[in-house]
N, C-alpha and C positions, 0 to 999 in steps of 0.2 A: 528513406525518411530522413529528411536533415537533422543535423544537431541542433539543439536549442540554443538561442543567441545568448549574449552574456546579460542583456537586461531582464530576459526571462528567467535566466538562472538566479538573478538577485531578487526578482519577485518570488520565485519558489523557496528561496531560504528565507525571505522575511514571513511569507505567510506559513510554511511549514513550521518554522520555528515557533510561531504564535499558537498553532494547533497542536504541535507534537510536544511542546515543553511547557509553554505558558497555561494553557488550558487545561490539561490534566494536573497540574500543580494546584491550580486554582479550585478546581473541583475535588480533589483529594482532600486537600485542606479545609474546604470550606463544608464538605459533608462528613469526613471521618475523624475530625478533631474538633475540639472544643474551643479553638482560637478564635477570638472577636474578629470582626471583619477588617479593621484596620490592620491588624497584624497579618491576615492574609494577604491583604493589599500589599503591604511591604515586602513579604515573600516573593510575590509574584512578580512584582517590580524588580526586587533584588536580582532575581535569576535574570533580568535582562542585561545585567553587567557581564554575565558569559557572552550574551549576543554581542555586546559592545566589544569584548576582547576579541572575539571570533572577526568582527568587523574590522578591527584595527590590525589584526595580522593580515586580512586580505588586502587592506589597503597599504600596508607596508611592502607587500609582495607584489603589488602593482596589478592585481586581478580587479578589485573594485572599482578603482579609479580610472576614468579615460580621459584623455586631454580632448576636449571639444571645441578649443578656441584654436584658431590658426595663428601661428608665430608671425612676426612681421615681415620675415623673410618669405613665407609661403603667399603673403597678399600682394597682387600684383599693384605697382605703383601706377597712379594717373600722371600722364605726362602734360 
C-alpha cells in the first residue's frame, strides 16, 4: 500500500482538525453551557488560531508549501 501524498495529508489535516477540534468545542459549548451563540462562535473561530500557528510552523519548515512555478533557468528558451 503506497504512502499518502502530501496534498492528501494537507486535506486530512484540514478536515480532521475541523471534525476533531472545532466541532466538539462547538457542540460542548452550545449544549452544556449557557453561553450565547455569538460567544460560542467567537470561541470556535478563536480555536482556529491554533490551526494557523500549526500551519505557520509547517510553512516555515517547508512541509506545507511546494514551488509549482519553474524558474527561468528551467524553462527552455525559444530560438
